[in-house]
FIBA-980653 format. One record per residue (C-alpha): x, y, z. Coordinates in Angstrom, 3 decimals, decimal comma, always signed. Example, Ala and Ser with C-alpha at 12.3 -4.5 7.8 and 13.67 -1.06 7.14 Angstrom:
# residues 2
(node (+12,300 -4,500 +7,800)),
(node (+13,670 -1,060 +7,140)),
***
This chain:
# residues 440
(node (+84,519 +72,234 +76,045)),
(node (+81,183 +71,599 +74,567)),
(node (+78,562 +68,951 +73,924)),
(node (+75,111 +68,409 +75,349)),
(node (+75,060 +67,329 +78,974)),
(node (+73,877 +63,722 +78,974)),
(node (+72,292 +62,240 +82,098)),
(node (+75,309 +60,016 +82,847)),
(node (+77,681 +62,965 +82,477)),
(node (+75,566 +65,138 +84,729)),
(node (+75,515 +62,445 +87,407)),
(node (+79,247 +61,983 +87,048)),
(node (+79,894 +65,705 +87,369)),
(node (+77,566 +66,052 +90,333)),
(node (+79,230 +63,172 +92,173)),
(node (+82,689 +64,495 +91,432)),
(node (+81,975 +68,044 +92,538)),
(node (+80,197 +66,796 +95,634)),
(node (+83,263 +64,787 +96,630)),
(node (+81,381 +61,495 +96,359)),
(node (+83,520 +59,945 +93,601)),
(node (+85,764 +57,572 +95,535)),
(node (+87,940 +56,870 +92,510)),
(node (+88,536 +60,564 +91,868)),
(node (+89,600 +61,056 +95,476)),
(node (+92,630 +58,849 +94,870)),
(node (+95,057 +60,932 +92,821)),
(node (+97,859 +58,848 +91,312)),
(node (+101,345 +59,028 +92,749)),
(node (+104,274 +60,217 +90,643)),
(node (+105,107 +56,703 +89,482)),
(node (+101,631 +56,415 +88,021)),
(node (+101,822 +59,837 +86,396)),
(node (+104,989 +59,396 +84,317)),
(node (+106,018 +56,341 +82,378)),
(node (+109,449 +54,862 +82,007)),
(node (+110,274 +57,284 +79,198)),
(node (+109,427 +60,294 +81,382)),
(node (+107,085 +61,610 +78,717)),
(node (+104,474 +64,159 +79,734)),
(node (+101,250 +63,564 +77,847)),
(node (+99,077 +66,652 +77,712)),
(node (+95,558 +67,674 +76,806)),
(node (+94,512 +71,214 +75,870)),
(node (+91,164 +72,664 +76,950)),
(node (+90,604 +75,811 +74,890)),
(node (+92,624 +76,061 +71,671)),
(node (+92,037 +79,747 +70,910)),
(node (+94,804 +82,333 +70,629)),
(node (+96,327 +81,814 +74,087)),
(node (+95,729 +78,071 +73,926)),
(node (+97,725 +77,853 +70,703)),
(node (+100,503 +80,024 +72,137)),
(node (+100,720 +77,788 +75,194)),
(node (+100,694 +74,625 +73,086)),
(node (+103,539 +75,892 +70,894)),
(node (+105,796 +76,359 +73,904)),
(node (+104,791 +73,044 +75,469)),
(node (+105,547 +71,136 +72,267)),
(node (+108,916 +72,911 +72,070)),
(node (+109,948 +71,076 +75,246)),
(node (+111,484 +67,584 +75,036)),
(node (+109,304 +64,683 +76,098)),
(node (+105,938 +66,443 +75,670)),
(node (+103,243 +64,715 +73,626)),
(node (+99,776 +66,041 +72,787)),
(node (+96,971 +63,498 +73,200)),
(node (+93,751 +65,524 +73,008)),
(node (+92,327 +68,970 +72,336)),
(node (+88,966 +70,383 +73,343)),
(node (+87,113 +73,504 +72,207)),
(node (+83,512 +74,520 +71,680)),
(node (+84,344 +76,690 +68,676)),
(node (+85,315 +74,989 +65,379)),
(node (+86,975 +78,220 +64,264)),
(node (+89,608 +77,841 +66,994)),
(node (+90,359 +74,279 +65,924)),
(node (+90,607 +75,382 +62,289)),
(node (+93,164 +78,040 +63,259)),
(node (+95,171 +75,420 +65,136)),
(node (+95,340 +73,286 +61,991)),
(node (+96,802 +76,285 +60,110)),
(node (+99,642 +76,784 +62,610)),
(node (+102,651 +74,922 +61,217)),
(node (+104,266 +74,629 +64,644)),
(node (+101,399 +72,670 +66,167)),
(node (+99,303 +71,411 +63,234)),
(node (+100,815 +67,912 +63,043)),
(node (+100,328 +67,320 +66,758)),
(node (+96,769 +68,682 +66,634)),
(node (+95,971 +66,470 +63,632)),
(node (+96,983 +63,326 +65,553)),
(node (+95,195 +64,327 +68,780)),
(node (+91,670 +63,268 +69,627)),
(node (+89,111 +66,088 +69,326)),
(node (+86,463 +66,871 +71,931)),
(node (+83,742 +69,414 +72,544)),
(node (+83,231 +68,406 +76,185)),
(node (+86,232 +68,822 +78,476)),
(node (+85,058 +65,937 +80,664)),
(node (+85,722 +63,514 +77,817)),
(node (+89,315 +64,737 +77,685)),
(node (+89,668 +64,291 +81,449)),
(node (+88,487 +60,683 +81,091)),
(node (+91,665 +59,903 +79,124)),
(node (+93,842 +58,132 +81,690)),
(node (+96,991 +58,533 +79,565)),
(node (+96,942 +62,314 +80,001)),
(node (+99,242 +63,532 +82,792)),
(node (+98,572 +67,253 +82,563)),
(node (+96,055 +69,652 +81,038)),
(node (+96,452 +73,194 +79,732)),
(node (+93,364 +75,323 +80,407)),
(node (+93,202 +78,387 +78,153)),
(node (+89,478 +79,037 +78,210)),
(node (+87,576 +82,250 +79,009)),
(node (+87,905 +83,117 +82,703)),
(node (+84,482 +81,803 +83,743)),
(node (+85,600 +78,340 +82,593)),
(node (+88,836 +78,186 +84,640)),
(node (+87,543 +76,847 +87,959)),
(node (+85,501 +73,765 +87,072)),
(node (+87,955 +72,189 +84,593)),
(node (+90,833 +72,844 +87,010)),
(node (+89,040 +71,274 +89,964)),
(node (+87,830 +68,291 +87,952)),
(node (+91,287 +67,782 +86,441)),
(node (+92,738 +67,652 +89,960)),
(node (+90,069 +65,129 +90,929)),
(node (+91,011 +63,051 +87,893)),
(node (+94,659 +62,980 +89,009)),
(node (+96,012 +65,409 +86,418)),
(node (+98,327 +68,345 +86,903)),
(node (+97,154 +71,682 +85,521)),
(node (+98,547 +74,738 +83,734)),
(node (+95,721 +77,299 +83,878)),
(node (+95,681 +80,757 +82,376)),
(node (+95,355 +83,943 +84,379)),
(node (+93,296 +85,353 +85,945)),
(node (+92,945 +82,200 +87,988)),
(node (+89,232 +82,600 +88,642)),
(node (+86,105 +84,610 +87,981)),
(node (+85,483 +85,061 +91,727)),
(node (+87,542 +84,946 +94,901)),
(node (+85,550 +81,971 +96,194)),
(node (+86,311 +79,983 +93,030)),
(node (+89,998 +80,665 +93,527)),
(node (+89,989 +79,316 +97,055)),
(node (+88,197 +76,144 +95,910)),
(node (+90,843 +75,657 +93,220)),
(node (+93,574 +75,897 +95,852)),
(node (+91,745 +73,372 +98,023)),
(node (+91,406 +70,930 +95,116)),
(node (+95,109 +71,166 +94,256)),
(node (+96,065 +70,474 +97,853)),
(node (+93,515 +67,717 +98,455)),
(node (+94,527 +65,739 +95,366)),
(node (+98,244 +66,595 +95,566)),
(node (+98,339 +68,213 +92,137)),
(node (+100,834 +70,606 +90,593)),
(node (+98,876 +73,668 +89,414)),
(node (+100,742 +76,446 +87,628)),
(node (+98,980 +79,749 +86,844)),
(node (+99,904 +81,556 +83,625)),
(node (+101,432 +84,593 +85,348)),
(node (+104,652 +83,890 +83,480)),
(node (+106,521 +86,981 +84,674)),
(node (+107,393 +84,964 +87,797)),
(node (+109,712 +82,852 +85,650)),
(node (+111,596 +85,797 +84,104)),
(node (+115,037 +86,238 +85,655)),
(node (+114,916 +90,030 +85,376)),
(node (+111,625 +90,094 +87,307)),
(node (+113,202 +87,808 +89,902)),
(node (+116,187 +90,135 +90,185)),
(node (+113,935 +93,199 +90,498)),
(node (+112,061 +91,496 +93,331)),
(node (+115,376 +90,753 +95,061)),
(node (+116,336 +94,434 +94,793)),
(node (+113,067 +95,538 +96,406)),
(node (+113,371 +92,984 +99,192)),
(node (+117,037 +93,860 +99,831)),
(node (+116,103 +97,312 +101,097)),
(node (+118,224 +99,052 +98,473)),
(node (+115,296 +101,291 +97,522)),
(node (+114,693 +102,208 +101,171)),
(node (+111,252 +102,031 +102,804)),
(node (+108,516 +101,969 +100,138)),
(node (+105,297 +103,875 +100,698)),
(node (+103,772 +103,758 +97,202)),
(node (+103,768 +101,381 +94,240)),
(node (+102,166 +102,399 +90,972)),
(node (+100,885 +100,091 +88,201)),
(node (+99,136 +101,015 +84,959)),
(node (+97,858 +99,986 +81,520)),
(node (+97,225 +102,758 +79,003)),
(node (+96,089 +102,368 +75,399)),
(node (+93,985 +104,135 +72,788)),
(node (+91,286 +101,894 +71,339)),
(node (+88,330 +102,506 +69,064)),
(node (+86,001 +100,234 +71,008)),
(node (+84,237 +97,022 +70,056)),
(node (+81,059 +98,443 +68,562)),
(node (+77,443 +97,488 +69,192)),
(node (+76,668 +94,384 +67,156)),
(node (+73,128 +93,025 +67,562)),
(node (+72,380 +89,700 +69,200)),
(node (+72,192 +86,909 +66,648)),
(node (+72,293 +83,169 +66,162)),
(node (+75,682 +81,676 +67,067)),
(node (+78,037 +80,754 +64,210)),
(node (+77,630 +77,246 +62,764)),
(node (+79,223 +74,642 +64,978)),
(node (+79,528 +76,808 +68,103)),
(node (+77,704 +75,299 +71,074)),
(node (+76,692 +78,549 +72,753)),
(node (+74,971 +76,724 +75,609)),
(node (+78,201 +74,997 +76,568)),
(node (+80,291 +78,139 +75,979)),
(node (+78,129 +79,904 +78,570)),
(node (+78,313 +76,934 +80,930)),
(node (+77,817 +78,179 +84,521)),
(node (+77,276 +81,789 +83,352)),
(node (+73,749 +83,236 +83,007)),
(node (+71,881 +82,323 +79,830)),
(node (+71,849 +85,199 +77,339)),
(node (+71,485 +85,432 +73,549)),
(node (+74,643 +85,060 +71,496)),
(node (+76,483 +88,281 +70,755)),
(node (+79,825 +88,173 +68,953)),
(node (+81,352 +90,638 +71,434)),
(node (+80,691 +88,205 +74,277)),
(node (+82,789 +85,566 +72,562)),
(node (+86,475 +85,109 +71,708)),
(node (+88,851 +87,891 +72,826)),
(node (+86,276 +90,523 +73,771)),
(node (+84,616 +88,334 +76,411)),
(node (+87,031 +90,133 +78,770)),
(node (+84,826 +93,215 +78,833)),
(node (+81,707 +91,478 +80,240)),
(node (+81,201 +90,820 +83,950)),
(node (+79,705 +87,345 +83,476)),
(node (+82,955 +86,039 +82,021)),
(node (+85,792 +88,272 +83,230)),
(node (+86,733 +91,504 +85,003)),
(node (+87,986 +93,919 +82,365)),
(node (+91,531 +95,216 +82,073)),
(node (+92,024 +94,994 +85,840)),
(node (+91,854 +91,180 +85,856)),
(node (+93,163 +90,739 +82,317)),
(node (+96,428 +92,708 +82,679)),
(node (+96,370 +94,046 +86,220)),
(node (+96,770 +90,516 +87,581)),
(node (+100,253 +90,294 +86,014)),
(node (+101,387 +93,626 +87,451)),
(node (+99,841 +93,254 +90,902)),
(node (+101,332 +89,762 +91,247)),
(node (+104,860 +91,188 +90,969)),
(node (+104,081 +93,928 +93,511)),
(node (+102,724 +91,494 +96,107)),
(node (+105,675 +89,160 +95,541)),
(node (+108,241 +91,929 +95,966)),
(node (+106,516 +93,424 +99,012)),
(node (+105,939 +89,953 +100,539)),
(node (+102,200 +90,434 +101,107)),
(node (+99,142 +88,342 +100,270)),
(node (+96,446 +90,925 +99,638)),
(node (+95,362 +94,451 +100,594)),
(node (+93,197 +95,358 +103,580)),
(node (+91,187 +97,997 +101,687)),
(node (+90,246 +98,809 +98,095)),
(node (+88,720 +101,988 +96,661)),
(node (+87,901 +102,547 +92,990)),
(node (+86,617 +105,281 +90,685)),
(node (+85,945 +105,244 +86,971)),
(node (+83,394 +104,382 +84,337)),
(node (+82,583 +104,267 +80,628)),
(node (+83,444 +107,877 +79,896)),
(node (+84,261 +107,807 +76,187)),
(node (+83,598 +104,494 +74,454)),
(node (+80,027 +103,953 +73,248)),
(node (+80,114 +100,220 +72,664)),
(node (+78,354 +97,344 +74,410)),
(node (+81,157 +96,473 +76,833)),
(node (+80,224 +96,459 +80,514)),
(node (+83,620 +97,095 +82,114)),
(node (+84,990 +100,662 +82,419)),
(node (+87,176 +102,375 +79,829)),
(node (+88,747 +104,423 +82,633)),
(node (+89,530 +103,097 +86,114)),
(node (+91,662 +104,124 +89,095)),
(node (+92,009 +101,777 +92,086)),
(node (+93,767 +102,465 +95,395)),
(node (+94,756 +99,542 +97,632)),
(node (+96,054 +99,845 +101,207)),
(node (+98,350 +97,185 +102,694)),
(node (+99,598 +96,454 +106,183)),
(node (+102,893 +94,894 +107,354)),
(node (+104,427 +96,724 +105,591)),
(node (+102,229 +99,777 +105,253)),
(node (+102,034 +101,106 +101,701)),
(node (+99,526 +101,918 +99,001)),
(node (+99,286 +100,368 +95,549)),
(node (+97,540 +102,190 +92,731)),
(node (+96,326 +100,629 +89,502)),
(node (+95,232 +102,817 +86,605)),
(node (+93,826 +101,889 +83,243)),
(node (+92,423 +103,890 +80,374)),
(node (+91,651 +102,721 +76,865)),
(node (+91,143 +106,140 +75,270)),
(node (+94,632 +107,674 +75,546)),
(node (+97,883 +105,762 +75,282)),
(node (+100,292 +108,338 +76,712)),
(node (+102,132 +106,436 +79,417)),
(node (+104,442 +107,188 +82,314)),
(node (+107,961 +107,881 +81,034)),
(node (+106,738 +106,784 +77,624)),
(node (+105,638 +103,361 +78,878)),
(node (+102,134 +102,138 +78,151)),
(node (+102,247 +99,734 +81,101)),
(node (+104,516 +98,931 +83,995)),
(node (+105,298 +99,001 +87,702)),
(node (+107,159 +101,643 +89,730)),
(node (+108,248 +101,091 +93,336)),
(node (+108,847 +104,424 +95,109)),
(node (+111,401 +104,171 +97,946)),
(node (+113,170 +106,786 +100,010)),
(node (+116,527 +105,965 +98,369)),
(node (+115,453 +105,155 +94,807)),
(node (+112,615 +104,176 +92,505)),
(node (+112,525 +100,969 +90,478)),
(node (+110,650 +100,646 +87,192)),
(node (+110,029 +97,164 +85,767)),
(node (+108,129 +95,749 +82,829)),
(node (+108,612 +92,794 +80,492)),
(node (+111,413 +94,641 +78,721)),
(node (+113,657 +94,991 +81,778)),
(node (+114,097 +97,130 +84,893)),
(node (+115,818 +100,320 +85,952)),
(node (+116,791 +101,798 +89,325)),
(node (+116,490 +105,618 +89,436)),
(node (+118,267 +106,987 +92,544)),
(node (+116,928 +109,767 +94,732)),
(node (+119,407 +112,545 +95,494)),
(node (+120,596 +114,249 +98,641)),
(node (+122,478 +117,506 +99,228)),
(node (+126,129 +117,160 +100,215)),
(node (+128,564 +120,136 +100,157)),
(node (+126,330 +122,067 +97,776)),
(node (+126,095 +119,102 +95,414)),
(node (+123,207 +116,769 +94,597)),
(node (+124,521 +113,269 +95,270)),
(node (+122,768 +110,020 +94,338)),
(node (+121,554 +108,097 +97,378)),
(node (+122,333 +104,761 +95,701)),
(node (+123,863 +103,534 +92,462)),
(node (+121,738 +103,418 +89,314)),
(node (+121,230 +100,034 +87,704)),
(node (+119,423 +98,618 +84,718)),
(node (+118,877 +95,281 +83,066)),
(node (+117,214 +94,148 +79,857)),
(node (+114,550 +91,559 +79,257)),
(node (+114,586 +87,827 +79,962)),
(node (+112,634 +84,851 +78,649)),
(node (+109,411 +84,365 +80,609)),
(node (+106,893 +82,065 +78,932)),
(node (+109,156 +79,211 +77,807)),
(node (+110,825 +79,168 +81,215)),
(node (+107,406 +79,188 +82,901)),
(node (+106,331 +76,150 +80,885)),
(node (+109,633 +74,435 +81,659)),
(node (+109,205 +75,141 +85,374)),
(node (+105,764 +73,495 +85,301)),
(node (+107,065 +70,408 +83,499)),
(node (+109,987 +70,098 +85,918)),
(node (+107,584 +70,298 +88,864)),
(node (+105,423 +67,535 +87,399)),
(node (+108,457 +65,297 +87,869)),
(node (+109,787 +66,713 +91,145)),
(node (+106,317 +67,293 +92,716)),
(node (+107,544 +70,646 +94,012)),
(node (+105,297 +73,686 +93,851)),
(node (+105,852 +75,756 +90,704)),
(node (+106,830 +79,412 +90,376)),
(node (+103,190 +80,503 +90,071)),
(node (+101,599 +77,936 +92,344)),
(node (+97,806 +78,023 +92,462)),
(node (+97,742 +79,814 +95,817)),
(node (+100,096 +82,510 +94,546)),
(node (+97,785 +82,900 +91,561)),
(node (+94,799 +83,052 +93,893)),
(node (+96,187 +86,059 +95,756)),
(node (+97,310 +87,723 +92,521)),
(node (+93,728 +87,396 +91,222)),
(node (+92,031 +88,232 +94,512)),
(node (+93,349 +91,796 +94,536)),
(node (+91,946 +92,731 +91,088)),
(node (+88,622 +91,172 +92,101)),
(node (+88,557 +93,394 +95,189)),
(node (+89,148 +96,445 +93,012)),
(node (+86,208 +95,472 +90,818)),
(node (+83,980 +94,910 +93,850)),
(node (+84,880 +98,393 +95,092)),
(node (+84,138 +99,858 +91,656)),
(node (+80,812 +98,078 +91,221)),
(node (+79,534 +98,903 +94,704)),
(node (+80,913 +102,446 +94,703)),
(node (+82,240 +101,924 +98,223)),
(node (+85,521 +101,431 +100,033)),
(node (+86,013 +97,722 +100,646)),
(node (+87,585 +96,531 +103,898)),
(node (+89,016 +93,056 +103,497)),
(node (+89,781 +90,278 +105,977)),
(node (+92,748 +88,658 +104,241)),
(node (+92,755 +85,454 +106,294)),
(node (+89,003 +84,794 +106,299)),
(node (+88,623 +86,076 +102,727)),
(node (+85,524 +88,092 +103,529)),
(node (+84,473 +91,720 +103,129)),
(node (+84,173 +93,354 +106,544)),
(node (+80,890 +95,071 +107,470)),
(node (+79,300 +95,100 +104,004)),
(node (+77,027 +92,093 +103,310)),
(node (+76,141 +93,303 +99,807)),
(node (+79,788 +93,580 +98,786)),
(node (+80,576 +90,259 +100,447)),
(node (+78,027 +88,534 +98,205)),
(node (+80,238 +89,476 +95,257)),
(node (+83,059 +87,319 +96,618)),
(node (+81,217 +84,409 +94,985)),
(node (+78,682 +83,995 +92,205)),
(node (+75,865 +81,491 +91,670)),
(node (+76,279 +78,925 +88,909)),
(node (+73,628 +78,180 +86,317)),
(node (+72,288 +74,626 +86,571)),
(node (+73,347 +71,908 +86,067)),
(node (+76,835 +73,223 +86,841)),
(node (+77,871 +73,541 +90,451)),
(node (+81,011 +74,382 +92,358)),
(node (+81,975 +71,950 +95,134)),
***
């Protein structure tokens, strides 16, 4: 997604985002999307590590053909050419540095967006306007307001939008959710989620000129203009507020999504957070240690999310995971499987399990998630991680970060999507874009 913004492109973008492009308001029907052969022709926006992983699984599906790839960084494209599983398809595809050129290709039915988080909203919205279905990586958005606009675009243009929270397509996660909803664990008052690791940090490299071929201006896009720093680019962009939200949005989104699904809730009503950069002395902006407490209503329970990057000792030996605490049993689940651990009760001087233990191993998640998206392109049903599901899964981490950055307890109006009684915090629900980019 790069290239200088020419006058005609800027006008085109402005009209599209303002809703004035009459042609873009007419999304094609299913018959126009798929040809007689039922092929799905895709374009990839962002061909870095996750973009290549996504492309591998898409090309493993029958009937999928790659037409175009787009990336601002020639290094990412070079790595794609080295990958034997996708190199031939990438070689035949057209190459772009501006994602709008890819969206102009009328043969493309669907796009995969695997860019840094601050570049999720605009390509998704414009792809919907161009009549294309979208597979977009998590977290869905950089701000809560962006997420809502992405939902609105998907609905207005009748697009299938799948978010890359692939755990939704794992059968063992689905079964764990069924267990929670069945009442087998009893009433649940607390759910715990965590990510623990021990990292050396990312260092303090000086600002410098960008590498040859990288269009830093376009990489920044709607984000504030700053000098190039290698830690702001590629994987470590996650630790800078202008582009992402730290471990809470990077990994917490996956965990919190499963909790909200199992508990049948959209979002919390309050968020409180404590933490900071306590150990690492690098140039990241997000905390190395963070503890967030969320309160929910209907049903009433609390969710805690913990992350630390300076000690990897986990709960029950697990560096990440989810535990639902019920009156009858607890349930632990991660990508490797789930386990029910019964509570006990005293009967005739014996400790008796309140329910039967149960465990199950892992299940495929990413390939099935891709397959679900492709099936929904044809059926026009909403996918497992529909854009609105992804919006709520991302909203909750954003609220935790707002609470952390303001140092205050956040009270949240779930339906109006506004912070209650705190204008300063409410301003953080959205973020201004740098010209000429604008959000509709």
